N, C-alpha and C positions, 0 to 999 in steps of 0.2 A: 504494500501500501505505500503513495507518497505521502510523505510527511505534506503537510498544511502548509508550508513556508515556501515549498516546492512547487503547488497547485498553480500561484499564482504567474509566476515562469510559463508554465506550459500552457494556461491558458490564452495569454499574452502572444505565445508562438503562432497556437491557434487562431486565434483572429489576424493574428499579421499575413499566414499562410490562407485564409479566407479573401483575405483583401487583395492578398496579390494573386490569387488566383483569378479573382473577378476582373482584375486590373488589365491581368493577362487576356481575357477570354473579348473583353469590351476592346482591347485593340485590337484585336485576329477581326473581329466586327468591323474595325474603323479600316482595316486596311483593306476587309476583301471588297468594301465600299469604293475607298479611294478607286480600287483594281477595274469596279462594275464603272465607274461614272468616267475610266479615260475608256473602256471599250465605249461607252456608249457615246462618248463623242467621236467614236469613228463610226458610229453607225449612221446610216439617211437620217436625213431629220424629218420633223411631222409633230403634229399632234399626240402621239404615244412615245415618241421618242422623247418630247419634252415635259411630258410626265413623269416618264421613267427617271427622267433624270431628277426633276423636282420633289420627287417622293426619298431616293437615295441619298439628296442634299438632305432634306429633311428626320432620314434614317441619321447621317453622320451627325449633322446638328444634337440631336437626342443622344445620340450616343456618347456626344464631347462633354453633354452637359451631364454623363454619368460618371464618365472618366473625370471632372473638376469633383463631384461627390466622395469618391472614390479617394482620390489624392489627400480630398481633406480627411479621410477617413485615417489614411497611412500615414500623414503628420501627426492626429492626434493618439494615434499605436504612438508615435516616437517620443511623443513626449512623457507615454506614463510610466514610473516608476514604480517596479512590482518589489521594489526592496524596500519600501518606506512600509509605516504601519501610519495607523491615526486613530484614534476615539472615535471619530463621527465618520460615516461614510462619503466618500468622494470618490472622483475618477480613480481608477486602477485597486480600487477594493474590493474584495471576494466578501461579501456579507450573505453569511449563511444565516437561512431562518427554520424554522421547525416546518415550512412547505417544503423549500427548494434553496438552491444558491445562487447566486447572481454574483457576476465579475460586469463591475459598471466600467466598461472600453468604449466597445461600437458595438451596435446592434448588428448580432449574424447569427442569432440565435442559439439553440441549444449544442452545446459541446460535451462532449463524455470520452473520461480521464479517467482508465482502470474503475471501468465499472460506473462509476459516478458520473451524474448530468449536472451541466454548469448552465445557466443561463446566461450568455453574452449579450448585456444590453446597453446604449448609449447614456449616458445622463441627461440627455434631451428627451430620453422616452421616455413616456406615461409612469411609467415603473423604477424611471430609474430616479425618476423626479423627485416618487415617493418613497426611497429610501436614503438619496443623498441629505446630508446632516443629523442623518439617525444615529444610533450610538446601541451599543451592545444592552439586551434589555425591554431599548425600545420595539414598541409595538407600532405597525404601517399598517392602514386599510387599502388594499386595492382591488376594486371592482367589485366589492361588498365584500372577500374575503381579508380578514384578519391576520397577519403573520407575526410574531415575535423574532426581534432578531437575537440570534441566541451564540453567533462568532462574529467577530468582525476583523479581518485580516487586510 
């Protein structure tokens, strides 16, 4: 079993790997669109051609926005210091309640480490907001469900 102080670095690594994988996926899609735009330029002109180019441009713009969000997530992860602890939940905290365990970092969902599930969530997510600033022994209520914080790392 992984000691509690070793869980946070593993969770951070999982978050970084997930975000990097998303970045690579979006980059591949952008490169494919650039290739398609290049091919569309060689095609014959016409309404169908223009509509196709416009759709590709919209897709490229949408993916560019996704890439910006992913880069924000990467930047946020770089600023997390998992070696420090605090008496109050903050970004980088592992909050263990009687019902679940939460790593306040970026929103990627559930991560399983050695059979235990941890929910990686952003400090701006509703649950993250509910946890921020709370200490061991305090109770939070989210969606009508109360949870007491039993450990804060």
